[in-house]
N, C-alpha and C positions, 0 to 999 in steps of 0.2 A: 504493500500500500504506500509506503514511504517513497519508493521509487516512482510509483505512478504519479504521486503528487508533485514530485520534483520535475518529472517530465512535463506535466501540465503547466507548472510555474514557468519553466523554461520557454514553452511555446507562447504563453501569455506575455512574457517579458519581451519577446520578439515583436509581438503585435503592438504593445504599448510603447516600446522604445522607438519604433519606426515612425516616420512622419508620412504625410500624404504625398500627393503627386502634383503639387502646385508649382510647376517649374515655369519661370519666366526668364527669357533671355533677351538682353538688349545689346545694343552696339555702343562701343566707346572708341573714339579716335584719340590717340596720344601722339603729341609731337614734342620732342625735346629740343627746345630753343636755347640760345646762349644765356638768357637771363631768367628763363622760366620753363615750366612744364605746362604745355597748352593742351587742354582737354575739351572734347565735345562729347557729351554723354546723352544718350537717348533714354528717357524715362517714360514708360508706358502710361496711358490714361488709367489703366487698371491700378497701377501702383500709386498714382496721384490720388485716385479715388479712395484707396484704402488709407493712405497716410493722412489725407485731409478730410476724410469722412464725408464724401459727397457721392452722388450717384454717377455711374459711368455714362449715363445718357443725358447728363446735364447739358445745357446749351453752351455754345462756344464762349460766350462772355464769362459764364461761371467757371468753365474749365480753365480759361486763361487766368482768371483770378486765383483759382486753386493752384495752378502750375507756378505762378509767381510766388505765392505763399510757401510753396513746397521747396523753394530755393534754399532756405535755411536748413531744411531737413536734409537735402542732398549734400550740402556742404558739411554738415555735422556727421553724416554717415558714410562719407567717402574720404579716406585719409591717405595722404602721401607722406613718406618720411625718407630722410637721408640719415643713415646711422641712427643715432638717438634723437635726432632733430625732426620734429613734425613740421611740415610745410603748411603755411596758412593759405587757404584757397580764397580766391576773389571771383565773384560771379561777374561775367561780362555781359550776359544776356540770356533770355529764354525765348526760343522760337518754336511756334507750333508747326509740326510737319503734316503733310496731307493725311486726312483721315481715311481709314479703311473700313470703318463700320465695326471693327473688332477692337474692343478696348485694350486687349493684350498686344495688338499690333498697330496701334495708333500712338504716336509719340509726341512729346515735347523735347526739344534738344536744349541742353544746358551747356553753355560755353563757360569754362572755368579756367582761370590762370593761377598757377602756383609759383610765385617768385622764388628764385634760388638764392637770393641774397649773397651773391658772389661765390656760391658753391659750384664746383664742377664735379659732381659725383660720378662714380663708375656705374652705379645702379640706384634705382629708386624703388622703394617698397610700396606697393599698393595694397589697400585693405578696405573692405566695405561691409556694412552691416544693414543693408537696405531691408526694410519691413521686418526687422527682427522683433519689434514690439507687438506685432499683430499676428494672431494665428489665422491660418487658412480655415481651419475648423477645430473642433475640440481635440487638443493634443497634437495638432498638425501645423507645421510651420511653413511659411513661404520659402521658396528656394530660388534666389535671384542670382543669375550669373551674367557676365558680360563677355562678348566677343570683342577683343581689343585689336584694332588695326593700328599698328605702330609705325611711326616714321622717325627714324633716328637722324641726328644732326649730320649735315653734310652729305646726305644721300637722298635718292628719290625712291629707294626700295621700300615697299610696304610689306610688313609681315604681320601675321595674325597669331593670337594666342588667347587662352581662356583666363578669365578672372572670376573664380567662384566666390561665393559668399563666405564670410567669416574665415578666410584663409589668406595669410600673408603671401604675396606674390612679388618676387624680385624681378625687375626688368632692367636689363643693361641699357645704358644711355647711348653707348657706341661712340662717345667722344674720343678723338685721337689722344692717345696717351693715358686714357682711363681704363684700367683693367678691372673687369668684374668677374667674380667667381660665381657666375650664374650661367645656366644653360641658355644658349641662343634659341631663338624661335625657329628652329629648324626641324628636321625629321624626328630626332629623338625627343625634343621638347614637345612637339606635336603629339607623338605617340604617348608620352607620359601624361600630358594634359587630358587627352581623350580617354586613356585607360582609367585615370582617376575619375573622370566625368562619368564613365559608364558604371563604375563601382558605386559612386555616390547616387547616381540615378536610381539604382536598385535599393540601396540602403536607406535612402530618404523617401522611398515610395512604397507604402505598405500594400498597395494594390497588387503589384507583381509578386511580392513576398507571400501574400495570402494565397494567391493562386498556386504557387509552387509548393507551399506548405500543405495545401489541400491535396495536391497530387501525391506528395511524399508520404504523408501519414497513412495513406490507404495501401501502400505497398507492403509486401511481406517478405521480399527477398531483395538482395542487392541488385541482381540482374533485372528484376522487375522495375526497380527504381531507376536504373540506368536507362532502360528502354523508354519509360514515360518522360523522363527529363530530356532524353535525346529527341523525342518527337516534338516536344515543346521548343527546344533549342533550334532544331532544323526549321521549324515554321517561322519563329520570330526573326531568325537571321535572314530568311528569304524575304519577308515583307519589309524588314528594315532596309536591306540593300535596294529593293525595288523602289521604296519611298525616297531614299537618298538620291537615286538617279532619276527621280521624277517619273517613274513608270506607273506607280500606284500611289494615290494620295486619297485619304478620306478625312473629313473634318473631325476635329476633336469632339464636337457635339454628338457624333455617333460613336467614336472610338472609346471615349472614357466611360460612358454608361454601359457599353457592351463588355468592357473589361470587368466592371463591377458585377454584371450579370454572370460572367464566366466564373467568378469566385463563388457566387451563390449556387450556381448550377452544380459545380463539382462538389462543394461541401454538402449540399442536400443529397446528391447522389451517394456520397459516402455514407450518409446517415440512413437513407431509406433503401438503397440498393448496393450494399457493400460488395456483393458478388461481381458487379460490373467493373469494379476497380481492378480486377485481375483479368480482364478480357481485352480483346482487340478494340472493343468499343471505347475503352478508356484512352487507348493510344490515339484513336481518331478524334476524341474530344480534346486531348492535349494538343494535337496538331492544329485542329480547326481554331481553337481559341488562341493558340500561339500565333496564328496569322494576324489576329487583331492586336495582340500584345506587341507584336513587332511594330505596328503602326504607332502604338503608344510610345515605344522606345524612340521612334523616329522624331516624335515631337520634342524630345530632349536633345536632338542632334542636328536637325536641319538648320536652324538659325545659327548654331555654334559653328557650322562648317562654311558659312557664307564667307566668301573672299579667299578660301583656300585654293591653291592650284590643284590640277587633277591628281598629281601624286599625293598631295596633302590630303585630298578627300579619301583616297584609298587607305592611307595611313590612319586617318581619323576613324574611318569605318571599321577597320580591323581592330584598332585599339579599343574603341568603344564597345565592340562586340565581345572582346575578351574581358573587358571590365564588367560588362553585364553578367557574363558567366561566373566571374570571380565573386561578384556580389551574390549571385544565386547560391554558390557553394558555401558561402558563409552561413547560410541557413540550412541548405540541404544536408551537408555532411554531418554537422553536429546533431541535427534533428533526427536523422536516420540512425546515427550511431547510438543516440540516447534511447530511441525506441527499441532497437535491437537488444541493447544491454539491459533494459529494464522490464521487458515484457516476458511473462511466462507463456510464451507461444501465443496461440490464437485467442485464448480467453482474455488476457490483458489487452491485446491488440483491439479486440472488438469494443471493450469498454472505453479505451482511450480514443478510438476512432469516433465513436458517437459523441463524446464530450467535446473533443477538439473540433469536430466538424460543426457542431452547434455553435461554438464560439466563432469559427471562421464565417459561417453563414450570416451570423449577426453582424460581424464587422463588414462583410461584403454588402449587406443591406444598408448599413450606415454609409459606406462609401458611395453606393448608388444614389442615395439621397443627396449627398454632397456634390457628386458629379453632375446630376441633373440640375441642381440648384445653381451651380456655377455656370453651366453651359447655356441654360435657357432663361436665366433671370434677366 
């Protein structure tokens, strides 16, 4: 009994510790000039609405007023530093960009200058905490990242990298004579950025974790677990690649609710028809819903790859896919190992399966409500 309780606590801990799937990605342009670091930062209407507590469908005048009020928020939540010295940002202006009708893809651009006060650093450290104060839903945090287009002094070459939230990122200035001990924004840095992006996309999104957990807890052998995870992996890798190359695209208003329904379906099937978990039908379910999950993964990648050269797109796609699988294994292997070690064969498995599936189905229903609310309000 003690082992059963520990296994259930472990599973619940994964659910409660994980965050939702509210990924927002914006663009940032950085130019290192002789006397300052010059930034242009896109902030979505969605973020401004959250930070300033207004409706996303407010009229243009109200949105402009809110965007201007949001200037202090942007300056206080985006920091640049050189060594131990924090640079003081100065707002140069706020410009509305053309509307798309989607508040997550409609932006105001903030132009900011960070004077260097005579410094000529080898690197500048970027850090942001956008929307850290406001939850997406109960126990679920916003996940804001920036695709940074970088122009170094004395060059016309533009390179791109990722600036995730709540993570210090060192960027080399490229000034002659300044030596930085940071990776350049080349192939290996791109691979590392997108590998980490893939891992965090999973570990900060409980929708995919719940679906994988629902698949794993119903398996009774290692080979059965490998087959069902392989079916899911093959499917989501396929649609992720097709989406990246613009062959298949579906709106998030469809993808996110269907992902929630996939969680509910598998969990309820575990509860009511546990025999189906060991059939080819379960492999078909894992593959079919995996196709939709792949489109959900693409939502965390498409904006981030904008501006990358063709080889960079392939590097990013491969690294992100590996990161997604690493994120899955953080859950799959310990969960399966604990189930194997703690169950007295079929009897315990049946009891744990029903209890855990009930919890997963409840969490899936909650995520469905959140997804529908966010997509259609």
